Backbone of each chain as nested JSON, in Angstrom:
{
  "chains": [
    {"id": "A", "residues": [
      {"number": 1, "name": "MET", "atoms": {"N": [-30.954, -139.34, 14.234], "CA": [-29.753, -139.596, 13.441], "C": [-28.726, -138.497, 13.686]}},
      {"number": 2, "name": "GLU", "atoms": {"N": [-27.457, -138.883, 13.588], "CA": [-26.408, -137.88, 13.719], "C": [-25.362, -138.093, 12.636]}},
      {"number": 3, "name": "LYS", "atoms": {"N": [-24.893, -136.977, 12.101], "CA": [-23.898, -137.042, 11.036], "C": [-22.857, -135.963, 11.318]}},
      {"number": 4, "name": "THR", "atoms": {"N": [-21.58, -136.314, 11.159], "CA": [-20.525, -135.317, 11.352], "C": [-19.898, -134.961, 10.012]}},
      {"number": 5, "name": "LEU", "atoms": {"N": [-19.961, -133.687, 9.68], "CA": [-19.37, -133.209, 8.431], "C": [-17.978, -132.665, 8.692]}},
      {"number": 6, "name": "LYS", "atoms": {"N": [-17.056, -132.927, 7.779], "CA": [-15.738, -132.302, 7.843], "C": [-15.843, -130.996, 7.072]}},
      {"number": 7, "name": "VAL", "atoms": {"N": [-15.602, -129.895, 7.766], "CA": [-15.745, -128.578, 7.136], "C": [-14.389, -127.884, 7.092]}},
      {"number": 8, "name": "GLU", "atoms": {"N": [-13.999, -127.473, 5.896], "CA": [-12.697, -126.811, 5.761], "C": [-12.84, -125.3, 5.678]}},
      {"number": 9, "name": "GLY", "atoms": {"N": [-11.949, -124.595, 6.35], "CA": [-11.881, -123.138, 6.202], "C": [-12.483, -122.343, 7.342]}},
      {"number": 10, "name": "MET", "atoms": {"N": [-13.012, -123.028, 8.355], "CA": [-13.545, -122.273, 9.499], "C": [-12.368, -121.821, 10.367]}},
      {"number": 11, "name": "THR", "atoms": {"N": [-12.288, -120.524, 10.584], "CA": [-11.12, -120.014, 11.317], "C": [-11.454, -119.375, 12.66]}},
      {"number": 12, "name": "CYS", "atoms": {"N": [-12.675, -118.897, 12.817], "CA": [-12.96, -118.119, 14.03], "C": [-14.397, -118.331, 14.477]}},
      {"number": 13, "name": "ASN", "atoms": {"N": [-14.76, -117.696, 15.564], "CA": [-16.117, -117.872, 16.098], "C": [-17.205, -117.333, 15.183]}},
      {"number": 14, "name": "HIS", "atoms": {"N": [-16.847, -116.362, 14.327], "CA": [-17.831, -115.907, 13.347], "C": [-18.145, -117.039, 12.379]}},
      {"number": 15, "name": "CYS", "atoms": {"N": [-17.111, -117.769, 11.996], "CA": [-17.287, -118.89, 11.069], "C": [-18.151, -119.961, 11.73]}},
      {"number": 16, "name": "LYS", "atoms": {"N": [-17.848, -120.228, 12.98], "CA": [-18.618, -121.21, 13.74], "C": [-20.1, -120.823, 13.771]}},
      {"number": 17, "name": "SER", "atoms": {"N": [-20.378, -119.552, 14.033], "CA": [-21.765, -119.069, 14.065], "C": [-22.429, -119.188, 12.702]}},
      {"number": 18, "name": "ALA", "atoms": {"N": [-21.692, -118.837, 11.668], "CA": [-22.263, -118.863, 10.317], "C": [-22.652, -120.284, 9.923]}},
      {"number": 19, "name": "VAL", "atoms": {"N": [-21.786, -121.242, 10.209], "CA": [-22.052, -122.642, 9.856], "C": [-23.177, -123.205, 10.736]}},
      {"number": 20, "name": "THR", "atoms": {"N": [-23.121, -122.902, 12.016], "CA": [-24.173, -123.374, 12.931], "C": [-25.544, -122.868, 12.498]}},
      {"number": 21, "name": "SER", "atoms": {"N": [-25.646, -121.575, 12.226], "CA": [-26.926, -120.982, 11.827], "C": [-27.432, -121.572, 10.525]}},
      {"number": 22, "name": "ALA", "atoms": {"N": [-26.548, -121.708, 9.552], "CA": [-26.963, -122.228, 8.249], "C": [-27.546, -123.628, 8.391]}},
      {"number": 23, "name": "LEU", "atoms": {"N": [-26.938, -124.442, 9.216], "CA": [-27.435, -125.812, 9.405], "C": [-28.724, -125.831, 10.221]}},
      {"number": 24, "name": "LYS", "atoms": {"N": [-28.78, -125.005, 11.252], "CA": [-29.978, -124.987, 12.101], "C": [-31.216, -124.499, 11.351]}},
      {"number": 25, "name": "GLU", "atoms": {"N": [-30.992, -123.709, 10.306], "CA": [-32.127, -123.199, 9.526], "C": [-32.777, -124.276, 8.643]}},
      {"number": 26, "name": "LEU", "atoms": {"N": [-32.079, -125.38, 8.456], "CA": [-32.64, -126.437, 7.617], "C": [-33.769, -127.151, 8.35]}},
      {"number": 27, "name": "ASN", "atoms": {"N": [-34.853, -127.358, 7.636], "CA": [-35.975, -128.106, 8.177], "C": [-35.525, -129.548, 8.44]}},
      {"number": 28, "name": "GLY", "atoms": {"N": [-35.776, -130.048, 9.638], "CA": [-35.38, -131.405, 9.963], "C": [-34.11, -131.477, 10.81]}},
      {"number": 29, "name": "VAL", "atoms": {"N": [-33.382, -130.347, 10.882], "CA": [-32.176, -130.325, 11.716], "C": [-32.579, -129.953, 13.136]}},
      {"number": 30, "name": "GLN", "atoms": {"N": [-32.155, -130.788, 14.091], "CA": [-32.576, -130.596, 15.477], "C": [-31.504, -129.963, 16.345]}},
      {"number": 31, "name": "ASP", "atoms": {"N": [-30.241, -130.286, 16.049], "CA": [-29.159, -129.701, 16.835], "C": [-27.875, -129.694, 16.019]}},
      {"number": 32, "name": "VAL", "atoms": {"N": [-27.027, -128.718, 16.306], "CA": [-25.752, -128.587, 15.594], "C": [-24.672, -128.248, 16.605]}},
      {"number": 33, "name": "ASP", "atoms": {"N": [-23.54, -128.928, 16.473], "CA": [-22.394, -128.584, 17.312], "C": [-21.16, -128.478, 16.428]}},
      {"number": 34, "name": "VAL", "atoms": {"N": [-20.613, -127.286, 16.348], "CA": [-19.433, -127.074, 15.504], "C": [-18.183, -127.051, 16.37]}},
      {"number": 35, "name": "ASN", "atoms": {"N": [-17.211, -127.878, 15.999], "CA": [-15.911, -127.878, 16.664], "C": [-14.896, -127.239, 15.721]}},
      {"number": 36, "name": "LEU", "atoms": {"N": [-14.495, -126.048, 16.108], "CA": [-13.628, -125.226, 15.259], "C": [-12.255, -125.866, 15.091]}},
      {"number": 37, "name": "GLU", "atoms": {"N": [-11.695, -126.32, 16.203], "CA": [-10.336, -126.882, 16.193], "C": [-10.27, -128.134, 15.308]}},
      {"number": 38, "name": "ARG", "atoms": {"N": [-11.313, -128.929, 15.371], "CA": [-11.31, -130.178, 14.596], "C": [-11.905, -129.994, 13.204]}},
      {"number": 39, "name": "GLY", "atoms": {"N": [-12.463, -128.841, 12.917], "CA": [-13.063, -128.599, 11.615], "C": [-14.235, -129.531, 11.357]}},
      {"number": 40, "name": "GLU", "atoms": {"N": [-15.083, -129.658, 12.361], "CA": [-16.208, -130.573, 12.238], "C": [-17.527, -129.929, 12.653]}},
      {"number": 41, "name": "ALA", "atoms": {"N": [-18.57, -130.341, 11.973], "CA": [-19.92, -129.927, 12.356], "C": [-20.747, -131.185, 12.559]}},
      {"number": 42, "name": "SER", "atoms": {"N": [-21.203, -131.401, 13.796], "CA": [-22.05, -132.553, 14.102], "C": [-23.501, -132.11, 14.061]}},
      {"number": 43, "name": "VAL", "atoms": {"N": [-24.286, -132.836, 13.292], "CA": [-25.678, -132.453, 13.063], "C": [-26.612, -133.573, 13.525]}},
      {"number": 44, "name": "VAL", "atoms": {"N": [-27.526, -133.229, 14.41], "CA": [-28.569, -134.174, 14.817], "C": [-29.81, -133.829, 13.997]}},
      {"number": 45, "name": "TYR", "atoms": {"N": [-30.361, -134.823, 13.32], "CA": [-31.462, -134.528, 12.4], "C": [-32.482, -135.664, 12.33]}},
      {"number": 46, "name": "GLU", "atoms": {"N": [-33.613, -135.303, 11.774], "CA": [-34.693, -136.257, 11.595], "C": [-34.572, -136.865, 10.205]}},
      {"number": 47, "name": "GLU", "atoms": {"N": [-34.377, -138.158, 10.158], "CA": [-34.176, -138.812, 8.874], "C": [-35.41, -138.652, 7.984]}},
      {"number": 48, "name": "GLY", "atoms": {"N": [-35.164, -138.429, 6.716], "CA": [-36.268, -138.293, 5.769], "C": [-36.678, -136.848, 5.545]}},
      {"number": 49, "name": "LYS", "atoms": {"N": [-36.329, -135.996, 6.488], "CA": [-36.685, -134.579, 6.348], "C": [-35.568, -133.755, 5.719]}},
      {"number": 50, "name": "VAL", "atoms": {"N": [-34.325, -134.225, 5.893], "CA": [-33.184, -133.46, 5.402], "C": [-32.095, -134.449, 4.99]}},
      {"number": 51, "name": "THR", "atoms": {"N": [-31.403, -134.136, 3.915], "CA": [-30.362, -135.044, 3.428], "C": [-28.972, -134.478, 3.712]}},
      {"number": 52, "name": "GLU", "atoms": {"N": [-27.991, -135.348, 3.595], "CA": [-26.616, -134.916, 3.772], "C": [-26.258, -133.865, 2.72]}},
      {"number": 53, "name": "SER", "atoms": {"N": [-26.845, -134.028, 1.558], "CA": [-26.606, -133.077, 0.475], "C": [-27.144, -131.686, 0.833]}},
      {"number": 54, "name": "ASP", "atoms": {"N": [-28.298, -131.647, 1.488], "CA": [-28.851, -130.358, 1.94], "C": [-27.878, -129.676, 2.914]}},
      {"number": 55, "name": "MET", "atoms": {"N": [-27.338, -130.488, 3.818], "CA": [-26.406, -129.939, 4.824], "C": [-25.151, -129.401, 4.156]}},
      {"number": 56, "name": "LYS", "atoms": {"N": [-24.636, -130.209, 3.235], "CA": [-23.422, -129.831, 2.505], "C": [-23.643, -128.501, 1.765]}},
      {"number": 57, "name": "ASN", "atoms": {"N": [-24.773, -128.409, 1.089], "CA": [-25.073, -127.178, 0.348], "C": [-25.167, -125.968, 1.279]}},
      {"number": 58, "name": "ALA", "atoms": {"N": [-25.804, -126.16, 2.417], "CA": [-25.987, -125.052, 3.359], "C": [-24.633, -124.524, 3.844]}},
      {"number": 59, "name": "VAL", "atoms": {"N": [-23.721, -125.451, 4.113], "CA": [-22.391, -125.044, 4.591], "C": [-21.591, -124.391, 3.463]}},
      {"number": 60, "name": "GLU", "atoms": {"N": [-21.685, -124.977, 2.288], "CA": [-20.934, -124.437, 1.146], "C": [-21.419, -123.041, 0.756]}},
      {"number": 61, "name": "GLU", "atoms": {"N": [-22.704, -122.792, 0.945], "CA": [-23.236, -121.453, 0.657], "C": [-22.617, -120.383, 1.555]}},
      {"number": 62, "name": "GLN", "atoms": {"N": [-22.119, -120.808, 2.693], "CA": [-21.448, -119.874, 3.602], "C": [-19.968, -119.695, 3.25]}},
      {"number": 63, "name": "GLY", "atoms": {"N": [-19.528, -120.408, 2.23], "CA": [-18.157, -120.223, 1.755], "C": [-17.139, -121.239, 2.274]}},
      {"number": 64, "name": "TYR", "atoms": {"N": [-17.609, -122.366, 2.777], "CA": [-16.7, -123.392, 3.292], "C": [-16.802, -124.661, 2.463]}},
      {"number": 65, "name": "ASP", "atoms": {"N": [-15.726, -125.425, 2.437], "CA": [-15.753, -126.704, 1.722], "C": [-16.122, -127.834, 2.675]}},
      {"number": 66, "name": "VAL", "atoms": {"N": [-16.921, -128.743, 2.184], "CA": [-17.284, -129.924, 2.968], "C": [-16.679, -131.143, 2.285]}},
      {"number": 67, "name": "LYS", "atoms": {"N": [-15.985, -131.937, 3.079], "CA": [-15.371, -133.146, 2.516], "C": [-16.273, -134.356, 2.732]}}
    ]},
    {"id": "B", "residues": [
      {"number": 1, "name": "MET", "atoms": {"N": [-7.716, -86.673, 8.343], "CA": [-6.657, -87.407, 9.043], "C": [-6.801, -88.897, 8.75]}},
      {"number": 2, "name": "GLU", "atoms": {"N": [-5.676, -89.575, 8.739], "CA": [-5.738, -91.025, 8.56], "C": [-4.794, -91.715, 9.542]}},
      {"number": 3, "name": "LYS", "atoms": {"N": [-5.264, -92.823, 10.066], "CA": [-4.479, -93.57, 11.056], "C": [-4.607, -95.046, 10.721]}},
      {"number": 4, "name": "THR", "atoms": {"N": [-3.482, -95.748, 10.762], "CA": [-3.535, -97.192, 10.52], "C": [-3.266, -97.947, 11.817]}},
      {"number": 5, "name": "LEU", "atoms": {"N": [-4.237, -98.771, 12.193], "CA": [-4.102, -99.591, 13.405], "C": [-3.598, -100.981, 13.037]}},
      {"number": 6, "name": "LYS", "atoms": {"N": [-2.72, -101.514, 13.862], "CA": [-2.314, -102.919, 13.707], "C": [-3.291, -103.75, 14.532]}},
      {"number": 7, "name": "VAL", "atoms": {"N": [-4.007, -104.632, 13.862], "CA": [-5.024, -105.431, 14.542], "C": [-4.632, -106.904, 14.494]}},
      {"number": 8, "name": "GLU", "atoms": {"N": [-4.584, -107.524, 15.666], "CA": [-4.201, -108.94, 15.729], "C": [-5.412, -109.845, 15.869]}},
      {"number": 9, "name": "GLY", "atoms": {"N": [-5.397, -110.948, 15.139], "CA": [-6.42, -111.967, 15.344], "C": [-7.509, -112.015, 14.284]}},
      {"number": 10, "name": "MET", "atoms": {"N": [-7.425, -111.136, 13.297], "CA": [-8.434, -111.196, 12.223], "C": [-8.055, -112.324, 11.276]}},
      {"number": 11, "name": "THR", "atoms": {"N": [-8.995, -113.257, 11.095], "CA": [-8.653, -114.435, 10.289], "C": [-9.448, -114.555, 8.995]}},
      {"number": 12, "name": "CYS", "atoms": {"N": [-10.618, -113.965, 8.953], "CA": [-11.473, -114.222, 7.79], "C": [-12.312, -112.984, 7.455]}},
      {"number": 13, "name": "ASN", "atoms": {"N": [-13.124, -113.112, 6.431], "CA": [-13.933, -111.969, 6.008], "C": [-14.983, -111.553, 7.033]}},
      {"number": 14, "name": "HIS", "atoms": {"N": [-15.401, -112.502, 7.885], "CA": [-16.321, -112.114, 8.956], "C": [-15.61, -111.164, 9.911]}},
      {"number": 15, "name": "CYS", "atoms": {"N": [-14.342, -111.462, 10.183], "CA": [-13.555, -110.6, 11.079], "C": [-13.392, -109.224, 10.454]}},
      {"number": 16, "name": "LYS", "atoms": {"N": [-13.086, -109.215, 9.168], "CA": [-12.937, -107.959, 8.446], "C": [-14.21, -107.123, 8.556]}},
      {"number": 17, "name": "SER", "atoms": {"N": [-15.35, -107.762, 8.364], "CA": [-16.639, -107.058, 8.458], "C": [-16.892, -106.534, 9.864]}},
      {"number": 18, "name": "ALA", "atoms": {"N": [-16.571, -107.356, 10.859], "CA": [-16.827, -106.965, 12.244], "C": [-16.001, -105.732, 12.615]}},
      {"number": 19, "name": "VAL", "atoms": {"N": [-14.735, -105.732, 12.224], "CA": [-13.852, -104.605, 12.555], "C": [-14.251, -103.363, 11.753]}},
      {"number": 20, "name": "THR", "atoms": {"N": [-14.538, -103.55, 10.486], "CA": [-14.956, -102.428, 9.642], "C": [-16.211, -101.762, 10.206]}},
      {"number": 21, "name": "SER", "atoms": {"N": [-17.217, -102.576, 10.531], "CA": [-18.48, -102.029, 11.051], "C": [-18.281, -101.302, 12.371]}},
      {"number": 22, "name": "ALA", "atoms": {"N": [-17.504, -101.91, 13.261], "CA": [-17.298, -101.306, 14.582], "C": [-16.653, -99.93, 14.441]}},
      {"number": 23, "name": "LEU", "atoms": {"N": [-15.706, -99.807, 13.534], "CA": [-15.037, -98.516, 13.35], "C": [-15.942, -97.506, 12.638]}},
      {"number": 24, "name": "LYS", "atoms": {"N": [-16.677, -97.983, 11.643], "CA": [-17.556, -97.069, 10.887], "C": [-18.677, -96.51, 11.753]}},
      {"number": 25, "name": "GLU", "atoms": {"N": [-19.043, -97.237, 12.798], "CA": [-20.112, -96.762, 13.686], "C": [-19.679, -95.599, 14.573]}},
      {"number": 26, "name": "LEU", "atoms": {"N": [-18.376, -95.387, 14.667], "CA": [-17.895, -94.291, 15.52], "C": [-18.171, -92.947, 14.867]}},
      {"number": 27, "name": "ASN", "atoms": {"N": [-18.681, -92.035, 15.654], "CA": [-18.91, -90.678, 15.181], "C": [-17.558, -90.046, 14.835]}},
      {"number": 28, "name": "GLY", "atoms": {"N": [-17.451, -89.482, 13.648], "CA": [-16.199, -88.852, 13.242], "C": [-15.379, -89.711, 12.3]}},
      {"number": 29, "name": "VAL", "atoms": {"N": [-15.731, -91.001, 12.209], "CA": [-15.012, -91.887, 11.285], "C": [-15.653, -91.781, 9.906]}},
      {"number": 30, "name": "GLN", "atoms": {"N": [-14.845, -91.49, 8.913], "CA": [-15.371, -91.256, 7.567], "C": [-15.2, -92.451, 6.64]}},
      {"number": 31, "name": "ASP", "atoms": {"N": [-14.1, -93.16, 6.815], "CA": [-13.885, -94.323, 5.955], "C": [-12.967, -95.325, 6.651]}},
      {"number": 32, "name": "VAL", "atoms": {"N": [-13.152, -96.592, 6.339], "CA": [-12.347, -97.656, 6.946], "C": [-11.952, -98.646, 5.861]}},
      {"number": 33, "name": "ASP", "atoms": {"N": [-10.701, -99.036, 5.885], "CA": [-10.257, -100.08, 4.967], "C": [-9.441, -101.102, 5.749]}},
      {"number": 34, "name": "VAL", "atoms": {"N": [-9.951, -102.318, 5.82], "CA": [-9.261, -103.362, 6.563], "C": [-8.515, -104.277, 5.603]}},
      {"number": 35, "name": "ASN", "atoms": {"N": [-7.229, -104.456, 5.866], "CA": [-6.423, -105.39, 5.09], "C": [-6.14, -106.612, 5.964]}},
      {"number": 36, "name": "LEU", "atoms": {"N": [-6.79, -107.702, 5.597], "CA": [-6.749, -108.923, 6.394], "C": [-5.34, -109.526, 6.415]}},
      {"number": 37, "name": "GLU", "atoms": {"N": [-4.721, -109.588, 5.252], "CA": [-3.41, -110.21, 5.128], "C": [-2.363, -109.464, 5.966]}},
      {"number": 38, "name": "ARG", "atoms": {"N": [-2.478, -108.149, 5.965], "CA": [-1.492, -107.344, 6.694], "C": [-1.905, -107.103, 8.14]}},
      {"number": 39, "name": "GLY", "atoms": {"N": [-3.133, -107.456, 8.488], "CA": [-3.608, -107.233, 9.853], "C": [-3.669, -105.751, 10.184]}},
      {"number": 40, "name": "GLU", "atoms": {"N": [-4.212, -104.98, 9.235], "CA": [-4.254, -103.534, 9.42], "C": [-5.647, -102.968, 9.143]}},
      {"number": 41, "name": "ALA", "atoms": {"N": [-5.981, -101.95, 9.907], "CA": [-7.218, -101.213, 9.651], "C": [-6.855, -99.743, 9.467]}},
      {"number": 42, "name": "SER", "atoms": {"N": [-7.094, -99.228, 8.274], "CA": [-6.83, -97.82, 8.007], "C": [-8.118, -97.039, 8.182]}},
      {"number": 43, "name": "VAL", "atoms": {"N": [-8.038, -95.993, 8.982], "CA": [-9.226, -95.228, 9.336], "C": [-9.05, -93.763, 8.914]}},
      {"number": 44, "name": "VAL", "atoms": {"N": [-9.991, -93.285, 8.117], "CA": [-10.017, -91.869, 7.761], "C": [-11.031, -91.21, 8.689]}},
      {"number": 45, "name": "TYR", "atoms": {"N": [-10.602, -90.17, 9.384], "CA": [-11.478, -89.584, 10.404], "C": [-11.317, -88.074, 10.507]}},
      {"number": 46, "name": "GLU", "atoms": {"N": [-12.293, -87.485, 11.171], "CA": [-12.291, -86.052, 11.397], "C": [-11.643, -85.788, 12.761]}},
      {"number": 47, "name": "GLU", "atoms": {"N": [-10.543, -85.075, 12.739], "CA": [-9.821, -84.828, 13.992], "C": [-10.694, -84.055, 14.987]}},
      {"number": 48, "name": "GLY", "atoms": {"N": [-10.585, -84.449, 16.24], "CA": [-11.348, -83.758, 17.28], "C": [-12.677, -84.43, 17.586]}},
      {"number": 49, "name": "LYS", "atoms": {"N": [-13.154, -85.219, 16.628], "CA": [-14.442, -85.9, 16.84], "C": [-14.264, -87.301, 17.412]}},
      {"number": 50, "name": "VAL", "atoms": {"N": [-13.104, -87.891, 17.113], "CA": [-12.871, -89.272, 17.541], "C": [-11.374, -89.434, 17.829]}},
      {"number": 51, "name": "THR", "atoms": {"N": [-11.067, -90.216, 18.851], "CA": [-9.66, -90.396, 19.221], "C": [-9.173, -91.796, 18.845]}},
      {"number": 52, "name": "GLU", "atoms": {"N": [-7.856, -91.935, 18.859], "CA": [-7.278, -93.244, 18.574], "C": [-7.737, -94.241, 19.635]}},
      {"number": 53, "name": "SER", "atoms": {"N": [-7.91, -93.752, 20.832], "CA": [-8.373, -94.601, 21.926], "C": [-9.794, -95.131, 21.66]}},
      {"number": 54, "name": "ASP", "atoms": {"N": [-10.659, -94.275, 21.11], "CA": [-12.017, -94.714, 20.738], "C": [-11.947, -95.85, 19.716]}},
      {"number": 55, "name": "MET", "atoms": {"N": [-11.058, -95.674, 18.745], "CA": [-10.918, -96.693, 17.677], "C": [-10.429, -98.006, 18.265]}},
      {"number": 56, "name": "LYS", "atoms": {"N": [-9.414, -97.891, 19.099], "CA": [-8.827, -99.066, 19.742], "C": [-9.909, -99.813, 20.547]}},
      {"number": 57, "name": "ASN", "atoms": {"N": [-10.668, -99.072, 21.323], "CA": [-11.729, -99.701, 22.126], "C": [-12.763, -100.406, 21.249]}},
      {"number": 58, "name": "ALA", "atoms": {"N": [-13.142, -99.766, 20.162], "CA": [-14.155, -100.332, 19.272], "C": [-13.679, -101.667, 18.697]}},
      {"number": 59, "name": "VAL", "atoms": {"N": [-12.417, -101.716, 18.325], "CA": [-11.869, -102.955, 17.749], "C": [-11.721, -104.027, 18.827]}},
      {"number": 60, "name": "GLU", "atoms": {"N": [-11.26, -103.621, 19.994], "CA": [-11.073, -104.58, 21.084], "C": [-12.4, -105.176, 21.557]}},
      {"number": 61, "name": "GLU", "atoms": {"N": [-13.452, -104.372, 21.493], "CA": [-14.785, -104.881, 21.869], "C": [-15.233, -106.023, 20.946]}},
      {"number": 62, "name": "GLN", "atoms": {"N": [-14.673, -106.06, 19.748], "CA": [-15.001, -107.146, 18.812], "C": [-14.135, -108.381, 19.063]}},
      {"number": 63, "name": "GLY", "atoms": {"N": [-13.206, -108.265, 20.013], "CA": [-12.401, -109.429, 20.38], "C": [-11.027, -109.495, 19.75]}},
      {"number": 64, "name": "TYR", "atoms": {"N": [-10.537, -108.373, 19.24], "CA": [-9.227, -108.347, 18.621], "C": [-8.28, -107.455, 19.406]}},
      {"number": 65, "name": "ASP", "atoms": {"N": [-6.995, -107.74, 19.319], "CA": [-6.0, -106.903, 19.988], "C": [-5.478, -105.843, 19.027]}},
      {"number": 66, "name": "VAL", "atoms": {"N": [-5.298, -104.646, 19.579], "CA": [-4.722, -103.558, 18.776], "C": [-3.361, -103.232, 19.364]}},
      {"number": 67, "name": "LYS", "atoms": {"N": [-2.357, -103.147, 18.49], "CA": [-1.001, -102.825, 18.969], "C": [-0.732, -101.34, 18.782]}}
    ]}
  ]
}
């Protein structure tokens, strides 16, 4: 499964790293690709192991808003 | 002694941390205060132990331009 989150407030490569790491640490997440210019994080994950809400929380804990 | 560097490209608190840490790691640097909005890094240092060039290099190594 793949889901793309709209993430607000990422400004630089540090932000990209912070969001990527937070998502990759979630159990069930297999791959993450953050596009800084588009403000998007694409997450490849195993259904049933992780929810969209888990992803949203992980990103928000880093200080970004998810739409 | 105190010197204020104009630093270009700092966008977020991660940038602030990166620049602050890089400067604080220099021998002779006693205190650092980064103002993100103004794009400035104020450095309190011991003269003779560290040069402005050392500071500039440390910040540039983090990927920012110093004017």
